[in-house]
C-alpha positions in Angstrom: -19.5 18.8 1.2 -21.8 17.1 -1.0 -20.7 16.9 -4.6 -22.6 18.4 -7.5 -24.5 15.5 -9.5 -24.7 15.3 -13.2 -26.7 12.7 -15.5 -24.3 10.2 -17.2 -25.9 7.2 -19.0 -29.1 7.8 -17.3 -27.5 7.9 -13.9 -26.7 10.6 -11.3 -22.9 10.9 -11.2 -20.5 13.4 -9.3 -19.2 16.2 -11.6 -15.5 16.2 -12.4 -14.0 18.9 -10.0 -11.3 21.7 -11.2 -8.7 19.8 -9.1 -9.1 16.5 -10.9 -8.9 18.3 -14.7 -5.8 18.4 -16.6 -4.6 20.9 -19.7 -4.3 19.3 -23.0 -1.9 22.0 -24.7 0.8 20.1 -25.8 -0.6 18.3 -29.0 2.6 18.7 -31.0 4.8 17.0 -28.5 2.3 14.3 -28.0 1.9 13.6 -31.8 5.7 13.5 -32.5 6.3 10.9 -29.5 3.3 8.7 -30.7 4.8 8.6 -34.3 8.2 7.8 -32.9 6.7 4.8 -30.8 4.7 3.5 -33.7 7.6 3.6 -35.9 9.2 0.9 -33.5 5.7 -1.0 -32.9 5.9 0.2 -29.2 2.9 0.7 -26.8 2.6 2.9 -23.7 0.4 2.4 -20.9 0.1 6.4 -21.1 -1.8 5.7 -24.3 -3.8 2.6 -23.6 -4.9 3.2 -20.2 -6.0 6.9 -21.1 -3.7 8.5 -18.4 -4.9 12.2 -17.7 -1.1 13.4 -17.6 -0.2 12.2 -21.2 0.2 15.6 -22.3 2.4 16.9 -19.7 4.8 13.7 -19.8 5.0 13.2 -23.4 5.8 17.2 -23.7 8.9 16.4 -21.2 10.0 13.3 -23.2 8.7 10.9 -20.4 6.4 7.8 -21.2 6.0 4.4 -19.5 6.7 1.7 -22.0 4.1 -1.2 -21.7 5.4 -4.6 -23.3 4.1 -8.3 -23.8 1.7 -6.6 -26.7 -1.1 -4.3 -26.3 -4.0 -7.0 -25.2 -4.5 -8.2 -21.5 -5.9 -11.6 -20.7 -7.6 -9.9 -17.6 -10.9 -7.8 -17.5 -10.3 -5.4 -14.6 -13.0 -3.1 -14.3 -11.0 -0.1 -14.0 -8.7 -0.4 -16.9 -9.1 0.8 -20.6 -6.2 -1.3 -22.0 -7.7 -3.6 -24.8 -8.6 -7.2 -23.4 -7.8 -10.2 -25.7 -8.3 -13.9 -25.7 -5.2 -15.8 -27.1 -7.7 -18.1 -28.9 -9.2 -15.5 -30.7 -6.5 -12.9 -31.2 -2.8 -13.2 -32.5 -1.0 -12.2 -29.1 2.4 -13.6 -30.2 5.3 -11.6 -28.6 7.2 -9.4 -30.7 10.9 -10.5 -30.6 12.2 -7.2 -31.3 10.2 -5.4 -28.6 13.0 -5.5 -26.0 15.5 -4.2 -28.3 13.2 -1.6 -29.7 12.1 -0.4 -26.0 15.9 0.1 -25.5 16.5 1.8 -28.8 13.5 4.3 -28.0 14.8 5.1 -24.5 18.3 5.8 -25.9 16.9 8.0 -28.5 15.1 9.8 -26.0 18.2 10.0 -24.0 16.2 9.0 -20.8 18.0 8.8 -17.4 14.9 7.0 -15.8 13.1 4.2 -17.7 9.8 2.7 -16.7 8.8 -0.9 -18.0 5.3 -2.1 -17.6 3.1 -4.7 -19.2 -0.1 -6.2 -19.8 -0.9 -9.6 -17.9 -0.1 -12.5 -20.2 -2.0 -15.6 -17.9 -1.7 -17.3 -21.2 2.1 -17.7 -21.4 3.9 -20.4 -19.3 6.2 -17.9 -17.5 3.9 -15.0 -17.7 5.9 -13.2 -19.9 8.9 -12.9 -17.3 11.8 -14.0 -19.6 10.5 -11.3 -22.3 10.1 -8.7 -19.3 13.6 -9.7 -17.9 15.2 -9.2 -21.5 14.0 -5.9 -21.9 15.2 -4.7 -18.9 18.7 -6.0 -19.9 18.5 -4.4 -23.2 17.6 -1.1 -21.6 20.6 -1.7 -19.2 23.0 -2.4 -22.2 21.7 0.6 -24.1 21.8 3.2 -21.1 24.1 1.7 -18.4 23.6 4.9 -16.5 20.0 5.2 -16.3 17.9 3.9 -13.4 15.3 1.4 -14.3 11.8 1.0 -12.8 9.6 -2.0 -13.5 6.0 -2.1 -12.9 5.0 -5.7 -13.2 1.9 -7.9 -13.0 1.4 -10.4 -10.2 2.4 -13.4 -12.5 -0.2 -15.4 -10.6 2.0 -15.3 -7.7 4.8 -17.4 -9.3 7.9 -16.0 -7.4 10.0 -17.8 -9.9 8.8 -15.2 -12.6 9.3 -12.5 -10.0 12.8 -13.5 -9.3 13.5 -13.7 -13.0 12.8 -10.0 -13.5 14.5 -9.0 -10.6 17.6 -11.0 -11.4 17.7 -8.6 -14.6 18.8 -5.5 -12.3 16.2 -3.3 -12.1 16.5 -0.3 -9.3 12.8 -0.3 -8.5 10.4 -2.9 -8.3 6.8 -1.8 -8.6 3.5 -3.7 -8.5 0.3 -2.1 -7.8 -2.3 -3.1 -5.5 -5.2 -1.0 -7.2 -8.0 -1.0 -4.6 -8.9 -2.1 -1.0 -9.5 -5.7 -0.7 -13.3 -5.4 -0.2 -13.6 -4.0 -4.0 -11.3 -6.4 -5.6 -14.4 -8.6 -6.7 -15.5 -6.0 -9.2 -12.4 -3.8 -9.7 -9.7 -6.4 -10.0 -11.7 -9.9 -10.3 -9.0 -12.1 -11.5 -6.3 -11.0 -8.8 -5.9 -11.8 -5.2 -5.0 -8.9 -2.7 -3.0 -11.3 -0.3 -1.3 -12.7 -3.4 -0.1 -9.1 -4.6 1.1 -8.2 -1.1 3.3 -11.6 -1.2 4.7 -10.6 -4.5 5.8 -7.4 -2.9 7.1 -9.0 0.2 8.9 -11.4 -1.8 10.4 -8.5 -4.1 11.9 -6.9 -0.9 13.2 -10.4 0.6 14.9 -11.1 -2.7 16.5 -8.0 -3.5 17.1 -5.9 -0.3 18.8 -3.3 -2.2 16.2 -2.0 -4.3 13.2 0.3 -3.8 9.9 -1.5 -3.6 6.7 0.4 -4.5 2.7 0.1 -4.9 0.3 2.1 -6.3 -3.9 2.4 -5.6 -6.7 4.3 -6.7 -9.4 6.1 -4.7 -12.8 7.2 -5.4 -14.3 3.5 -6.1 -16.2 3.5 -2.9 -13.4 2.8 -0.4 -13.5 4.3 3.0 -11.0 6.3 4.8 -10.4 3.4 7.2 -10.0 0.8 4.3 -7.5 3.2 2.6 -5.3 3.3 5.9 -5.4 -0.4 6.5 -4.3 -0.9 2.8 -1.5 1.4 3.4 -0.7 -0.5 6.8 -0.6 -3.6 4.9 1.8 -2.2 2.4 4.3 -1.1 5.2 3.6 -4.7 6.8 5.3 -6.0 3.4 7.9 -3.7 3.6 7.1 -1.5 0.5 9.2 1.7 0.4 7.1 3.9 -1.7 3.3 4.2 -2.1 1.3 6.3 -4.7 -2.4 7.3 -4.4 -4.6 8.8 -7.0 -7.9 9.6 -8.1 -9.8 7.0 -10.4 -11.1 8.7 -13.5 -13.4 6.5 -15.5 -11.6 6.2 -18.9 -14.4 4.8 -21.0 -18.1 4.1 -20.5 -17.6 0.3 -20.4 -15.2 1.0 -17.3 -16.6 1.2 -13.4 -18.1 4.7 -12.6 -16.6 7.0 -10.4 -18.1 6.6 -6.8 -16.6 10.0 -5.4 -14.1 12.6 -6.3 -11.7 12.9 -3.2 -10.6 16.2 -2.2 -7.0 17.4 -2.0 -6.9 17.8 1.6 -7.9 14.3 1.9 -5.0 13.0 -0.2 -2.6 15.0 2.0 -4.2 13.2 5.3 -3.2 9.9 3.5 0.3 11.1 2.6 0.9 12.1 6.2 -0.5 9.1 7.6 1.7 6.9 5.3 4.9 8.7 6.2 4.1 8.3 10.0 4.1 4.6 9.6 7.3 4.4 7.8 7.1 4.8 4.3 10.0 6.8 2.7 7.8 8.6 0.3 3.9 8.6 -0.3 3.2 10.4 -3.5 -0.6 11.5 -3.2 -3.0 13.6 -5.0 -6.0 13.7 -7.6 -3.7 13.6 -10.7 -1.0 10.8 -9.2 -0.4 7.9 -11.2 1.7 5.0 -10.3 4.2 6.1 -12.7 3.9 9.8 -12.8 6.9 11.5 -11.8 8.6 8.4 -11.4 12.4 9.5 -11.4 11.5 12.3 -8.9 9.5 10.0 -6.7 12.5 7.5 -6.7 14.9 10.2 -5.9 12.8 11.3 -2.7 12.5 7.9 -1.6 16.2 7.4 -1.9 16.9 10.7 -0.1 14.8 9.2 2.8 16.8 6.2 2.9 
C-alpha cells in the first residue's frame, strides 16, 4: 500500500499513520518528574531524544537516566540530543551526578534502572569511569534492583567497556541504530563492525549477563538488510533485539523515508526469534529502553 504523502518543508513526505501515534495525556506526571529531575540536575534521554513514549513512561515512574552531561560530541542524523564542541562549551562532568542518579532512583523506588549517556569522545576514557561509578552508586542505593546500561561504543576501547561491565550491570545494551549502508548519514562518526565488536566483547567478558541492541527502521533500509542486521547481531551472541519506527524529532534531523506497517514488525520479530534471539521486541513505538524491565524478564525466562 502506497503511503499518503504530505508536504513538509516543501518536500513530499509520508503522513504519520495512526499506528505510530501516541497519546499525550499525563501532563501532571510528566511535569512532576521533570521537576524532580531538575532538582538534582539530572537528564533523561526520554526528554533529550524526544521519545514518543515519555508520557506513558513518566506516568508509571520510569525514566532512562542520561549521564556525562547533556551535550554529545557526535552529530548523528537521527538524534535530537544537543551537540557540543568541548572547546566551545563547558562540558565538565558533574562529580555529583552518579550519587544523584542513585538518589533519584531510590526516591522513585525503582526495581529496574536504565542508565545511558551521550558520547564523550573528548574524554580520554570516553567517560567510562564516570559511567561505572554511576552503576556502583545505584547498586549501593538499590541492591535488589536490576541495572541496564546502554553505552556508547567508547571508540571501540574494550578497556572502557570492561570498566563499565566490572561495575556489575545486569544487562549490557549498545545500539546499532541502523543497517550498515546507512551509517554514512545516520551515524557518520560510528562504525558498524566496531559496534558489533563491542557487543561481542561484552558477551565474552561477562557471559552471565544479557546483551542487547536496538535499531530503527523507516530510514530507507530494505527487508533483506534488516534480516542481515539481525543475523549479524546473533552472530555476535546478542540475546535481545529491539526494533522501532524512526520518527523525525526535529526539522534538523533526517526525514522519515517510510512508515513500516505493524505486520512487518511482527515478521522481523518472528525471524529474529527463529535464529536464536531470546527475545525480539518489535513494533512501531518500540524504543531501546521502552519497557526494559519486562523485556529483560521475558528474555531471562527464555534462558
